[in-house]
C-alpha positions as CSV (number, residue, x, y, z in Angstrom):
1,M,-14.6,-78.2,-60.4
2,K,-15.8,-81.7,-59.2
3,I,-19.3,-82.4,-60.5
4,T,-21.6,-85.3,-59.7
5,L,-23.6,-86.4,-62.8
6,G,-26.6,-88.7,-62.7
7,S,-29.6,-89.6,-64.7
8,D,-32.3,-92.2,-65.1
9,H,-32.7,-94.2,-68.4
10,A,-34.4,-91.3,-70.2
11,G,-31.5,-89.0,-69.5
12,F,-28.7,-91.5,-70.1
13,E,-27.7,-90.4,-73.6
14,L,-27.7,-86.7,-72.6
15,K,-25.7,-87.6,-69.5
16,Q,-23.0,-89.2,-71.6
17,I,-22.8,-86.1,-73.9
18,L,-22.6,-83.7,-70.9
19,G,-20.0,-85.9,-69.1
20,Q,-17.8,-85.8,-72.2
21,Q,-18.2,-82.0,-72.5
22,L,-17.5,-81.4,-68.8
23,R,-14.3,-83.5,-68.9
24,Q,-13.1,-81.7,-72.0
25,N,-13.6,-78.5,-70.1
26,G,-11.3,-79.7,-67.3
27,H,-13.9,-80.7,-64.7
28,Q,-13.7,-83.9,-62.7
29,V,-16.9,-85.9,-63.2
30,L,-18.3,-88.5,-60.7
31,D,-20.9,-90.4,-62.7
32,V,-23.4,-92.1,-60.4
33,G,-25.5,-93.8,-63.2
34,A,-27.7,-94.8,-64.8
35,N,-25.4,-96.9,-66.9
36,N,-27.6,-97.6,-69.9
37,T,-31.1,-97.0,-71.3
38,Q,-32.8,-99.9,-69.4
39,P,-35.7,-98.6,-67.3
40,V,-34.7,-97.5,-63.8
41,D,-36.3,-95.2,-61.2
42,Y,-35.2,-91.6,-61.2
43,P,-35.4,-91.2,-57.4
44,D,-32.4,-93.5,-56.9
45,Y,-30.2,-91.3,-59.1
46,A,-31.5,-88.0,-57.8
47,E,-30.7,-89.2,-54.3
48,A,-27.2,-90.3,-55.3
49,V,-26.5,-86.9,-56.9
50,G,-28.0,-85.0,-53.9
51,L,-26.1,-87.0,-51.3
52,S,-22.8,-86.6,-53.2
53,V,-23.2,-82.8,-53.3
54,A,-24.6,-82.5,-49.8
55,G,-21.8,-84.7,-48.4
56,G,-19.1,-82.6,-50.0
57,D,-17.9,-85.2,-52.5
58,S,-18.5,-82.7,-55.3
59,E,-19.2,-79.0,-55.5
60,R,-22.2,-79.2,-57.7
61,G,-24.4,-81.8,-59.4
62,I,-26.2,-82.2,-62.7
63,L,-29.2,-84.5,-62.8
64,I,-31.2,-85.5,-65.8
65,C,-34.5,-87.3,-66.3
66,G,-37.2,-87.2,-69.0
67,S,-38.9,-84.0,-67.9
68,G,-36.6,-83.0,-65.0
69,V,-39.6,-82.6,-62.7
70,G,-39.4,-85.8,-60.7
71,A,-35.7,-85.6,-60.3
72,S,-35.9,-82.0,-59.1
73,V,-38.6,-82.9,-56.6
74,T,-36.6,-85.8,-55.3
75,A,-33.2,-84.0,-55.0
76,N,-34.9,-81.1,-53.1
77,K,-35.9,-83.5,-50.4
78,I,-32.2,-83.8,-49.3
79,P,-31.1,-81.2,-46.7
80,G,-28.5,-78.9,-48.2
81,I,-29.7,-79.4,-51.8
82,R,-31.1,-76.5,-53.8
83,A,-31.9,-78.2,-57.1
84,G,-33.2,-76.0,-60.0
85,L,-34.9,-77.3,-63.0
86,C,-33.6,-75.1,-65.9
87,H,-34.3,-75.2,-69.6
88,D,-32.6,-71.9,-70.4
89,T,-29.3,-70.3,-69.6
90,Y,-30.7,-67.3,-67.8
91,S,-32.4,-69.5,-65.2
92,A,-29.3,-71.6,-64.8
93,H,-26.9,-68.8,-64.0
94,Q,-29.5,-66.7,-62.1
95,G,-30.4,-69.7,-59.9
96,V,-26.8,-69.9,-58.8
97,E,-26.2,-66.2,-58.5
98,H,-29.4,-65.4,-56.5
99,D,-30.4,-68.7,-54.9
100,D,-27.1,-70.6,-54.6
101,V,-28.5,-73.5,-56.6
102,N,-26.1,-76.5,-56.3
103,V,-27.8,-79.1,-58.5
104,L,-28.9,-78.4,-62.0
105,V,-31.8,-80.5,-63.3
106,L,-32.5,-81.0,-67.0
107,G,-35.3,-82.7,-68.9
108,S,-33.8,-84.7,-71.7
109,R,-37.2,-84.9,-73.5
110,V,-37.6,-81.1,-73.2
111,I,-34.3,-79.8,-74.5
112,G,-31.7,-80.9,-77.0
113,A,-28.0,-81.7,-76.3
114,E,-26.6,-78.3,-77.6
115,L,-28.9,-76.3,-75.4
116,A,-28.1,-78.6,-72.4
117,K,-24.4,-78.0,-72.9
118,E,-25.0,-74.2,-72.9
119,I,-27.2,-74.4,-69.8
120,S,-24.6,-76.6,-68.0
121,L,-21.8,-74.1,-68.7
122,A,-23.9,-71.2,-67.5
123,F,-24.7,-73.1,-64.3
124,L,-21.0,-74.1,-63.7
125,N,-19.6,-70.7,-64.5
126,A,-22.0,-68.8,-62.2
127,R,-21.2,-67.9,-58.6
128,F,-23.5,-67.0,-55.7
129,T,-23.3,-63.2,-55.4
130,G,-23.8,-63.0,-51.7
131,E,-25.5,-59.7,-52.0
132,E,-27.5,-58.8,-48.9
133,R,-30.9,-59.4,-50.4
134,H,-29.9,-62.8,-51.9
135,Q,-28.2,-63.9,-48.6
136,R,-31.3,-62.8,-46.6
137,R,-33.5,-64.9,-48.9
138,L,-31.1,-67.9,-48.8
139,N,-31.0,-67.7,-45.0
140,K,-34.8,-67.9,-45.0
141,I,-34.7,-70.9,-47.3
142,L,-32.2,-72.6,-45.0
143,A,-34.3,-71.8,-41.9
144,I,-37.3,-73.4,-43.5
145,E,-35.2,-76.4,-44.5
146,E,-34.0,-76.7,-40.9
147,R,-37.5,-76.5,-39.4
148,Y,-38.9,-79.2,-41.6
149,A,-35.9,-81.5,-42.4
150,A,-36.3,-83.5,-39.3
151,A,-40.0,-82.9,-38.6
152,P,-42.4,-85.8,-39.0
153,T,-44.4,-85.8,-42.1
154,M,-48.2,-85.3,-42.0
155,K,-48.6,-89.0,-42.8
156,E,-46.3,-89.9,-39.9
157,K,-48.2,-87.6,-37.5
158,K,-51.4,-89.5,-38.4
159,L,-49.9,-92.9,-37.6
């Protein structure tokens, strides 16, 4: 599978570890940065991962920042991205199976490398079930995304 991997400075070391593991497991990895531990802004890397996945350059993405929260919020702003912040294997595979999550977000200051490896494998080995109830819910998510993706924000409406 082709996977886009990105992080900010806080997630850099974990990104390096996961990238190595993914390659060893036969995955193609597109690393969009960060390239070291010098402070950078997580939205830049969340956007890069999200655009890569949404644009079809990769099948899935893995995104890492300190807590995972900011990167998750940012990635979910991109139409077509369903980013899930997961710190356990159940959420990682269930997010794909039920919600068709396509970007896994991890907090490098929340979990260790070994757990991150397990979570990543659970995420990558999972497939969307397509069961009627899950498809129905996904269709509702997609409809909400379509309604608001091009809509002006509240701030823009006030201008």
